[in-house]
VMD Tcl script that draws the C-alpha trace (Angstrom):
set ca {
  {105.50 135.35 116.48}
  {107.89 132.45 115.77}
  {106.70 130.67 118.92}
  {103.11 131.13 117.78}
  {103.91 129.71 114.31}
  {105.69 126.72 115.84}
  {102.81 126.11 118.27}
  {100.28 126.38 115.45}
  {102.35 124.04 113.28}
  {102.73 121.52 116.10}
  {98.99 121.54 116.86}
  {98.24 121.13 113.15}
  {100.60 118.16 112.89}
  {99.10 116.53 115.98}
  {95.58 117.08 114.63}
  {96.60 115.60 111.29}
  {98.10 112.54 112.98}
  {94.97 112.03 115.07}
  {92.70 112.41 112.05}
  {94.90 110.10 110.00}
  {94.61 107.45 112.69}
  {90.83 107.75 112.53}
  {90.60 107.62 108.75}
  {88.77 104.73 107.17}
  {90.83 104.55 104.00}
  {94.54 103.90 103.94}
  {95.70 106.98 102.07}
  {99.37 106.74 101.19}
  {101.79 109.27 102.61}
  {104.42 111.21 100.72}
  {107.81 109.50 100.73}
  {111.33 110.77 100.20}
  {112.27 111.98 96.76}
  {113.80 109.92 94.02}
  {116.77 110.63 91.73}
  {114.68 112.85 89.43}
  {113.17 115.02 92.16}
  {110.24 114.59 94.51}
  {107.98 111.61 94.12}
  {105.29 109.96 96.13}
  {103.94 106.48 96.70}
  {100.53 107.38 95.29}
  {101.83 105.75 92.12}
  {102.00 102.50 94.09}
  {98.48 102.54 95.51}
  {96.53 99.31 95.52}
  {93.33 98.55 93.66}
  {91.36 98.67 96.94}
  {92.83 102.11 97.72}
  {91.72 103.28 94.28}
  {88.26 101.82 94.91}
  {88.04 103.78 98.17}
  {88.49 106.98 96.15}
  {85.24 106.40 94.25}
  {82.63 108.94 95.29}
  {79.50 106.77 95.26}
  {80.40 103.20 94.37}
  {76.79 102.06 94.84}
  {75.79 104.07 91.77}
  {78.13 102.09 89.50}
  {78.03 98.57 88.14}
  {80.84 96.19 89.12}
  {82.36 96.65 85.66}
  {82.24 100.46 85.97}
  {83.86 100.27 89.43}
  {86.68 98.16 87.98}
  {87.17 100.59 85.08}
  {87.10 103.65 87.34}
  {89.46 102.13 89.94}
  {91.88 101.09 87.19}
  {91.78 104.63 85.80}
  {92.42 106.07 89.28}
  {95.48 103.81 89.57}
  {97.00 105.64 86.59}
  {96.49 109.15 87.97}
  {99.02 110.77 90.29}
  {97.51 112.17 93.47}
  {100.21 114.81 93.96}
  {101.26 117.64 91.66}
  {104.47 119.50 92.48}
  {105.33 123.14 91.81}
  {108.50 125.17 91.46}
  {109.72 127.63 94.06}
  {107.29 130.53 94.58}
  {105.29 129.31 91.56}
  {101.77 128.20 90.87}
  {102.31 127.35 87.20}
  {101.63 123.80 86.05}
  {104.68 122.07 84.59}
  {104.47 120.03 81.38}
  {104.44 116.85 83.50}
  {101.66 118.11 85.76}
  {99.68 119.31 82.73}
  {99.79 115.75 81.35}
  {98.49 114.41 84.66}
  {95.84 117.17 84.78}
  {94.66 116.08 81.33}
  {94.19 112.49 82.60}
  {92.28 113.84 85.59}
  {89.98 115.94 83.41}
  {89.27 112.96 81.14}
  {88.44 110.85 84.19}
  {86.10 113.47 85.70}
  {84.37 114.12 82.37}
  {83.81 110.38 81.84}
  {82.54 109.96 85.44}
  {80.51 113.13 86.18}
  {79.36 111.83 89.59}
  {82.95 111.85 90.85}
  {84.26 114.61 93.11}
  {87.77 115.95 93.55}
  {89.12 118.04 96.41}
  {92.39 119.83 95.59}
  {94.44 120.97 98.58}
  {97.21 123.48 97.93}
  {100.40 123.52 100.03}
  {103.56 125.61 100.35}
  {106.97 125.28 101.94}
  {107.57 127.16 105.22}
  {109.50 130.07 103.72}
  {107.60 133.34 103.64}
  {104.85 134.56 105.92}
  {101.97 132.34 106.94}
  {99.50 134.53 104.99}
  {101.70 134.54 101.87}
  {101.99 130.74 101.98}
  {98.26 130.33 102.51}
  {97.61 132.49 99.43}
  {100.23 130.61 97.41}
  {98.67 127.26 98.36}
  {95.27 128.59 97.27}
  {96.67 129.79 93.92}
  {98.21 126.34 93.37}
  {94.87 124.64 94.01}
  {92.93 127.12 91.88}
  {95.25 126.86 88.87}
  {94.54 123.12 88.68}
  {90.82 123.64 89.29}
  {90.71 126.23 86.46}
  {92.58 123.86 84.13}
  {90.06 121.10 84.82}
  {87.01 123.34 84.38}
  {88.43 124.82 81.17}
  {88.90 121.23 79.94}
  {85.16 120.52 80.40}
  {84.91 119.26 84.00}
  {81.75 120.43 85.78}
  {82.34 123.17 88.38}
  {80.52 121.24 91.10}
  {82.91 118.29 90.75}
  {86.00 120.16 91.92}
  {86.71 122.26 95.01}
  {89.83 123.78 96.55}
  {91.32 124.23 100.00}
  {94.63 125.78 101.02}
  {96.73 124.62 103.94}
  {99.66 126.87 103.08}
  {102.59 125.74 105.21}
  {100.50 123.94 107.86}
  {100.87 120.39 106.50}
  {104.51 119.95 105.57}
  {105.37 116.77 103.70}
  {108.98 116.57 104.71}
  {111.62 118.16 106.91}
  {115.30 118.90 106.28}
  {116.19 116.16 108.79}
  {114.58 113.63 106.41}
  {117.18 114.63 103.80}
  {120.38 114.87 105.84}
  {119.67 118.54 106.61}
  {119.03 119.49 102.97}
  {116.17 122.01 103.29}
  {115.82 122.43 99.50}
  {114.88 118.77 99.08}
  {112.34 119.02 101.89}
  {110.89 122.23 100.46}
  {110.48 120.58 97.02}
  {108.10 118.09 98.59}
  {106.09 120.81 100.36}
  {105.27 122.74 97.17}
  {102.33 120.66 96.01}
  {98.65 120.06 95.36}
  {97.17 116.92 96.84}
  {94.24 115.42 94.93}
  {91.61 113.68 97.03}
  {89.28 111.81 94.71}
  {85.81 111.05 96.03}
  {86.02 113.97 98.46}
  {84.44 117.40 98.55}
  {85.45 120.42 100.58}
  {82.99 119.69 103.36}
  {85.26 116.73 104.24}
  {82.91 114.10 102.86}
}
mol new
graphics top color blue
foreach p $ca { graphics top sphere $p radius 0.5 }
foreach p [lrange $ca 0 end-1] q [lrange $ca 1 end] { graphics top cylinder $p $q radius 0.2 }
display resetview
């Protein structure tokens, strides 16, 4: 079973690398954590990266594109969770509020939420936990007034790890912190478009 999990994980990582190489936008990758816990470089995305997250730029005026891209620059694309938890923290709730305001203001925009888990626990348990993490954010957004057809969820469970203990001098807890997350893909739906 462990060999199967490792083979499945390796094939998933290889597929992700291949797909990432074929991607047309330059989506940032998760970096090492900072002094206050995990962080990512989505906060440092460029204006053109934010523009690439717009669902249908041709349906907006140049001024609206500028406003929407500037708003996207202020929204974090990763939300982290505690161990074995799918509860939004006060920090992630603040970011979720910004996201709901953005999606309400721009009802043509789409958001795909992918839920992830660290590798502890069974593959099925982690898949379910990743799904719960994605759904809790989706429910928050819909309860805040976002249209149901704007937001969809996918779970990858433990299949797309953000970090490994080797990245943190063997500290598995730091690596696992970065794995417990939702990734927000603006301008995307769950069909991959």
